[in-house]
N, C-alpha and C positions, 0 to 999 in steps of 0.2 A: 413517689416513693423515694426514701432516702436511706443511705447506709453511712456508717461511721468508719472512717479510715484512720487507723492509729499507726504512726510510724516513727522510727528513728533514722530512716534513710534520708538522703539528701534530696529534698524536693524544692530547693531554693536556688541552686546554681547549676549550670549546664553540665549534664552527665547522662549516662545511659539509663540509670535508675529513675531520674527525673522524667525523661522522655517516656519510659514505659508506664510509669504511674500516671502521669498527666494524660497521655494519649488514651490510655485504657479508660480512665475516668470520664474523659470527654466523650468517648464512644458510648459508654454506658448511659450517659446523660442524653446525648443527641440522638442516638439510635434506639435506645430502649427506655428512656424516660426515668432513669434511676440517677438521682443526684447524690453527691458525696459531700460530707462534712469531714474536714481533716483536723486531727490533733497531732501536732508534730513536735518532737523533742529533737532539737537541732542546735548546732554551734551558731552563736549569735552573729558571727562574721559572715556566714552564708546568707542570713536574712538581711543583714545590713548592705550586702552587695546589691540588693534590689534588682536582680536579674530580670529582664523584661519577659522572659519566657517561663517564669516560675509558676507554681501551682496556684498561688493566691491571686493571680491575674484572672483565673477562671472559676475558682471555688472559694467557699468560706474556709479559711485556715486559721486555726488557733495555734500560734507558735508559742511553745515554752522553750526558752533558750538557756544555754550554759556557755561558759567560756572555755574553749578547748585548751587555752594556754594556762588555765587554772583548773586542773583536774578535779579539785574538791567541789567545784561548783556543779559538776555533773551529778554527784551524789546528793548535794545540798538541794538541788532543784527538782530532783526526781519525784518527790512527793507531790509537788505542784503539778507536774505532768500527769500523774495518776489521778489527782483530784479533778483536773480539767476533763479527763476522759469520763469520769463518773458523772460530773456535773452536766456534761453534754448529753449523756444518755438520759439523765433524769429530766432534762429540759426538752428532750425530744423522745417521748415515750413510744412513738410510732416506729422508731428504729429497731429492727429485729435482726439485723445482720451487721457484725463488726469484722472488719478486715484488719489483721495484725501483720505489720510489715517491718521486720527488723528484729534486733536483739532486745526483746521486751520481757520483763520478768513475768513468770507465771502468777505472781501475786496479783498483778493487775487483771489477768484473765479470770482469776477466781473472783475478784470483786465484780467484774462485769456479769458473771453468771449469777452472783448473789442478788443483783438487782432484778434480774428476770432469767430464770433457768431456761426459758424458751429462746433466748437470744442465741443465734448461731454465730460461732467464731470460725472464721476462715483464715488460715495462715497463708501469707503471700511469700512464696519462696522464689528468689531470683536466680539462685545458683547454689553450688556446693560450698560448704564451709571449708573444704580442703583448699580453697583459694588462699586462705590465710597462711598455709604452710607451703603450698606449691609455689607461690609468688611472694614469699616473705622478703622483707627488707633485711639486708645483711646487718644493718645497724640495729635492728629490733627483733632479733631472732627469738629472744625469750618472750617478748611481748606477743609476737605472732603465734607462738606455740600456746601461750596461755590463753589468748583470745580464741584460738581454734577450739581448745578444750572447753572453755566457758560457753562458746556458742553452741557446741554439741549438747552440753548439759542443759542450757536454757531451752533448746529445741525439744529435747526429750520431756522436759517439764511442761512445756507449752502443749504437748500432745495430750496431756491429761484433760485439757479443757477444750480442745479444738474439735470441730465437727466436720471440717473439710480442709483441703489444701488446694492452693492455686499455684501452679508451677509453669515454667516457661517452655518446657520441652518434655516429650515422652521419655527421653533418656534420663532427665532429672527425676521423673516419677520412679523409673525403674531403679535408679541409684538409691533413692530414699527408702524404697521398700526393701532393698537388699540390706541396707544399713540399719533400718528400723523395721523389722518384720511385723511389728505390732500394728503398723499403719496400713497394712495391705487391704483391710476392710473399709477404710475411710473413703469418702468421696473425693475424687481428684478432678480439678478443672485444668486442662492444658491450654494455656493462653500464651501464644508466642509473642515475642517482642516484635510487634508489627505496627499496625496503625489502623485508623479508620479509613482504609484506602479502597478505591475502586479500580476499575480497569484502566490501563494506561491510555492517556490521551495522545494518540500517535501524532496528530498535527502539532500539538504543543511540544512534544518530544523533539521533533525535527526543528521547530523554531528555536527552542532552547539550545539544541546542539549546534545549530549554525551560529547563533549569537555568541556562545561561549568559546567555541573553537576560534572564532575571529578575535575575540577579546584576549584569548590566551596565545594568539599567534601560532595556531596549529594549522599547517598547510592541509589542503584537501586530501592529498595522498599520504599524509603521515598517520601513523598509528599511535593512539594515545592510551597509555596505561594509567591507572590511578590507584593511589592509596589514600583512603579517607579515614581518619580516626584520631585517637589520642597517642600519647607517648608511653603508655604502660607496656611493660615487658611482654605481657601475654598477647598484645596486639601485633607484635612482630614487625614493626615498621622497618627496623634495620634489615631483617631478612627479606622483606618485600623489595626494598631498594636494591639490595645486592642480587636478588633473583632477576630483577629488571636489567641491571647492568650485565648480567651473564647472558641473558637471552637476546638483548638488543643487537649485539654484534653478530648474532647468528641469523638474523632476519634479513631478507632481501629488500627491505624498504626501511625508510627512516622511522624511528620510534622515539617517543618522549614519555616521561613519567611525570604526572602531576601528584605532588604530595600536599594534601590539604588537611589542616588541623587547626584547632583553636590553641594548640600547644606547639605551634610551628617553630618558635624560637628554641624551645627545648629540643625538638627533633633535629634542627639544623646543627645545634651545638653537639648533640650526641653523634650524629652521623659523620660530620666532618668530610662530606663528599663534595668534590668539585667537578661538576659535569654540566655542560651546556644543555644536555638532554633531560635535566631534571628541573622542574619548576616547583618552587616552594611557595605556597600561598595560604592565607587564612581568609575565610569568608564568613559573613553573617549566616547564622544557622538557617534563616529563611531562604537564602540563596543556594544552599548546598544541593538540594534535589535537582535544580536546574543546571548547576555547574557540572554535576555528575553526568548529565546527558552528553557532554562533550567527549567523554572517553569511550573507548571500545572494550577494554578489558580491565577488570577490577581485582585487586589482590585482597584476599581474606585468608591469610595464613594463620594457622594455630598449631601449637605443639600437642603431642599426645599426653595430655594430663586430664585428670577428672574435671578440673575447672572448665576446660574447653569441651570435653566430651558431652557435658550436660547443658552447655550454654545454648542460647539462641541469640546471636548478636543482632542488635538493632541494624547494624550495617548491612546485613544480608538483604533486608527489605529495601533499604535505601538504594543499594546497587540494583536491585531487581526492578524497581519502578522507574529507574533512569535508563533502562535498556542495556545495561552492561552485561557482558559475559564474565561470569565470576570464576576466578581462579582460586580454588579452595583446597586446603589440605583435608585428608579424610578423617579428621579428628573431631569435627563438630557433628555429632551423629545425626541429629534431626535435620540439619541443613543438607548433609550428604544424601539423605533419603529424598530430598526435594529437587536436587540438581540433576538435570538431564543434559544431553549433548546440545540442546537448543539454547540453554541458558548458562552453561558453564562447563568447567573441567575440573576433575578431581586430581590434584597434583600430588603424586607420591614420591617425587624425587627424580623422575626420568625427564631430564631436560630435553632430550631428543623428541620425546613424545609431546611435550609441551610446545616445542618449536613447531611441530607438524600441526598441532591444534590451532595455534595462532595464525600460521600461514593459511590454513584452510578456511578460517572463519573471519579474518579481517575483511571488512567491507561487505561481508555477506549480509543480506537482508535479515532482519530479526523475524523469528517465528513468534509473532505477538500472541498467538493463542496459547503457546507454552508458557509465556510469561504470565499471562492473565490467569491461567489455570492454577499456577502456584500462588499468585496473589489472592485468589479467591479462597484457597485452602487456609492461608495464614491470617487473612484479614480479620480484624475484630468483629466485622459484620457476621462472620461465621463462628469464630471461636468463643464469642461472648454469649451466644444464644443459650447455652446450657446453664451458664451462671445466672443469666437473667431469669430463666424459668425457676431456678432454685430460690432466688431471692423473692420472686413473686409468690411462691408457695408459703413463705414465712409471714406474709402480711395478713 
């Protein structure tokens, strides 16, 4: 079986949406036997970067490109993008499910339905459009507001032709239904940003932990905190670092913080922090899960904004499978529902309570059953079953 995946998202260079789309498609293929053909409308510089982990290393991808530095090319090449989607469907008449991911005109969805009214269109929603105004650039306030309004307009028009929605969290589903009551009767697939992951290999965990703690020069009796992620404002790297600096002086043992990111130079420039207890490093993406095994506590702080309320960060699962205890603010609603005392702590601003939690849990043996129970809930092995059954029914 095959499906067609049509997107304007970044599937060519490292980022959260690439990991979600690629890992989800690989799980559909490897676990459920459903392959994907991609048609992508994307900035040509991203394709030219030839990133080793992009989608076309695993799947057939038809790239239609434009030049972001020349905005007129976006509109000029749009017809070519639409034509490629229609051509792909006509050349593959067995495709009965099309996933639409990104800001894509309802005109294309209408054309898809005109080929075969039985084709099912699923909208792939990664987050709330409110991100455009909650985390707008001060230099582009007018653009951010305009894009937010345009995205909402396009989404409402897409709804006229869609049969189901794929969302990353239950909170996102509830937000969308509240905002667009007319979709309450549509089929929803809740597929978290996770991966095709199995239970934690405990022997491998301890081996990786020992190797990377030695590599990072972390003493056996030292506590290691970690921040892993990008430099975007919503990821709160600044706040994570300063929370570490605040708590480390209160702890009766030595502590260090590992800040790891592919944007490490940007983070160092922004923070301007000089501390012997902070390690700044950048690692190959393939090494990140093993490096994370070296740490004891992981920061995943977020503000109380819609963007964060409905999100399901890739980082949650990365921290989980590396045996970290996750320090998370209460504003990522689906994640908060999954965190218990065995795998993390919900930080609401009480530094004394956080101090007690860290002292109580540092060096404490992991309750691996609790970690694996959560992994089983969010793994693609579990969350993709319903989507597989839906696609199978269309064949």
